[in-house]
N, C-alpha and C positions, 0 to 999 in steps of 0.2 A: 441579377438573376442567376448568375453562376453559383453563388453561394446557396441559394434556395433550390437549386436543381436537385432532382431526386437522386441522381447518381452521386452528387457531392455529399448529400446528407447521409446516403448509404455508406460512403467511405468513412466519414467522420464517426458515425454510430458503430461501424464495424471494428475500428481499431481502438476506440476509446475505453471500452469496458475493462480491459485488462489493467489499464493504468488507474482507472477509478477504484478498482478492487484493492490495489496496492496502496492508493491514497487513503482509503478508508481504514486499513490496518494501521498505517502511520498516524492517522488522526486519533485513533483509539489509544495508541501508545503515547502520543504527545499529551493527550488529556491526562494521562497518569503521571506525566512529568518527565518522560524519557524520550530518547531518539533511537532510531535504528538506521544506520548507514549501510547495513549489509543486505537490504532487501533487493537491490539490484543483482547481487550475486546469487541469492536464494532463488530469484526469478529464473536463473539459469540452471542451478543445481538440481532443482526438483524435476523439471522436465527431462534433463539428461539422465538422472537415475531412472525415471519412469521409462524412457525409451530404451535404455540399455537392458532393463528387465524384460521389456516386451520383445525386443529384437534379438538379443543374445541369449536370454535364458528362457524365452517362451513362457513367461509368467502371464497369467490372465491380465488384460489391460485394467480392469477394475482394481485388482490387488496391486498392480504396479503403481497406479495412481495413488492409492492409499499409502503405499510405502514411500513414494516420493514426497507426499505431504507429511508423513511421519519424520522423514529426514529434515524437512523444513521446520517442523515443530521442535526437533532436537537442537537445531541451530539456534532457534529462539530461546530455548531453555538454557543453553550454554551462555548466550548473551546476557540473560537475566542473572545467572549465577555469578559471572564475572563482574557484572555491573554492581549488583546489590551486595553480595557477600564480601567481595574484595573492595567495595566502595570506590570503584573506578568510574569516572564519568562515562555515561553510555555513549557519548560521542567518540571517545577513544576506544572503548571496548568494541563497539560495533564497527568502527573503522578498521581495526585489526581483523575482525571477522569478514569484512568485505574482501580483503586480500586473500584470506585463508580459504573461504568458500569458493572464490573464483579459481584459485589454484586447484582445489579439489575437483571442480568441474572439468578443468583441462586434464588433470591426471587420470581420473577414472574413465574419461572418454578417449584418452590417447591423442587428444587434439582433434579427433574426427568422430563426433558423436554419430550414432546411426540415424537415418532418416525415419520419419513416421511411415510405418508400413502402409502400402496403398489399400490393403483390405481392412485396416483398422477402422471400426465404427466410430466416427467422430461427429456425426450429425447431432447427437444428443447434447454436444457441448458447443460446437461451432457451426452447425448447419444453419439454414436460412428458413425464416417464416416470412413470406412475401419479401419485403425489402430489409427486414431486420435479421441480424444473426441471433441464434439461440443464446449466445453469450450475454446479450443484453438482459435476458430474462433471469439468467443466473445472477447478474449484477443486481437487478432490482430485488431479488430475493435476499441476497447478502446484505444489501443496504437496509432493507426493511428489518431483518433480524438484528443487525448491529444497532440500528436506531432504537428498536424496542429494548434491547439489552441496556443501552446507555440511559434511556429515558424512563423506562418503566420497571426496571428490576433493582433489587438491593445492590447487586454486583455493580451495576452502572453507577449508582450513588457512591459506592466505595471508590470507583475509578476517579470520579470528579473530586471526591474528598481527598484522596491520596495525592492527586496532582496539585490541588490547591494549597494544601498544608499537610505534609507527611507526618510530622510530629503530632499535630492535632488529631489526624486520622488514627494514629496509633493509640492516642489517649482515649478515643471513643471505642477502642476494642477492635478496630479494623486490622486485619492481617495484611499489611502493606506489601510484605514480601510476596504472598500468594497473588495479590492483585497485580503487581507489576510483572511477575513471572508469567501469569496468564496473558497479560497484554502483550508481552514480548512474543509469546508463542502464537497468539492470534495473528499478530503482525506478520510473522514469518510464514505461517500457514497460508494466509491470504496471498502473500507475494508468490509463494510456490504454486498455488492454484492458478494465479493469473499467468505465471510463466507456462504452465501446462496448456492453458487456453490458447496462448499466443503460438506455442509450438504446433498445436493441432491445426490452428488456422493457417499458418504459413507452410505447414507440411514438412517442417524440418527443425532440427535442434542445432544451435550453434553456441559455442562457448562464450561468445561476446554478448549473448542475449542479456538485455537489461542494463547494459553499461550506461551509467549516468542517471538511471531511473530513480535512484534514491533521493537525489536533489530535486528532481521534478516532482516526486511524490510529496516531499516536505513542503515544496512551494505550493502545490495544490491544496494541501491541508491548511497552510497558513492563509492562503487567499480565500479559502472556504471558511475562515473564522477561528481556526484552532490557534491557541496561544502558545508561543514559544516557552512560556513559563509554566505551563501546565494548568489543568483545572477548567479549561474552556475549550469548546469545540463540539462537533457533531459529525455523524456519518453522512448526513445529507449535505452538510457544508463542504466535506471533502469531495462529494459528488459534483456539486455545483462549481467548486474551484477547479477541478480537473476539466470539466466541460468548457469552462471559461477559457482556460489556457489553450485547449484544443481548438476552440473556435477562433481565438486570436491567431494561433499558428496557421489555421486553414485560410483565414482571410488575407494573411501576409502572403501566402503562397498563390492564392487566386489573384491578388493585386500585383504579383510579380515583384514584390519588394525583397530585398536582400534578406535571406533567411537568418542571418546573424542578428537582425533586429528583434527576432523572437526572444532571444536571451535577454536583451535589453528590456523588452516588455515584461518578461517574467520577473526580472530583478526589480523593476519599478513597482510592479504589483505587490511583490513581497514587502518592500519598504512601506508602501502606502497601507497595506493590511496590517502590518505591525504597529504603525502609528495610530491607525483607527482603533486597534485592539487596546493599545495603551491608553488612549484618550477615553475610550468607553469604560475601561476598568477604573481609571481615576475618577471619572464621573460617578460610577456606581459606588465607589468607596466614599466619596463626599456625601452622597445621598444617604448611605448607611450611617455615617457618622452623625449627620443632622437628625436622622430618625432616633438614634441612640440618645442624643441630647434631649 
């Protein structure tokens, strides 16, 4: 009964949207065949830039948020250029950006970022509607838009085609450079927006915000059905995967089980998800071969 308690559900629903938004961005990028390990640092950089502009330079909060997201988009663009143009694995390129972006967050803030001003209007982003935070509605909107993009638009088809077989996608006339660059930028912008939501919710910005989030987001995407090899996944899958991990974490806490077992559970789910993805793909390939015969 503690798990189904209204207060517990409110807590889970209140803190989960930010992580789901990041996982959706990661899932889109993974479908295109790439990774981004810098999302945890972008999660901190965007809100820090936003708060510095608001508190120190008195820039309007809407403009500050847009500039914070623009900084996130630029980081995603740099990741894409380094990965695609220089043919460096995205794992390595974004690992380097993870450290660089985190350093930028510390340097520009002097180690002590400004707090969220008390008079800053935040209800439109993290306010409450009964027992739910407004951020859950932003999440639903983002999930619906991303799902529509992936499933109902030509660009979504290009993302899947690029992730499944990049060379074949090029032969079909798809500009894979633009596709992957856009996916990198979408991933970073969603991470930055999620970081701004969390900063508004906790009423402060810290340079360590989002540490370790990149692996959690990848785990959520994989558990939600995204393939590590690209070409498979969905926005709703990332949503379900993140909720599943959050529920497992919550149950462990309520059961007073050592929190370190959560990492074990995440690792086990990743292995199981990858095995199931591989078996499903192999079965689909066999069926396709039989149909061709």
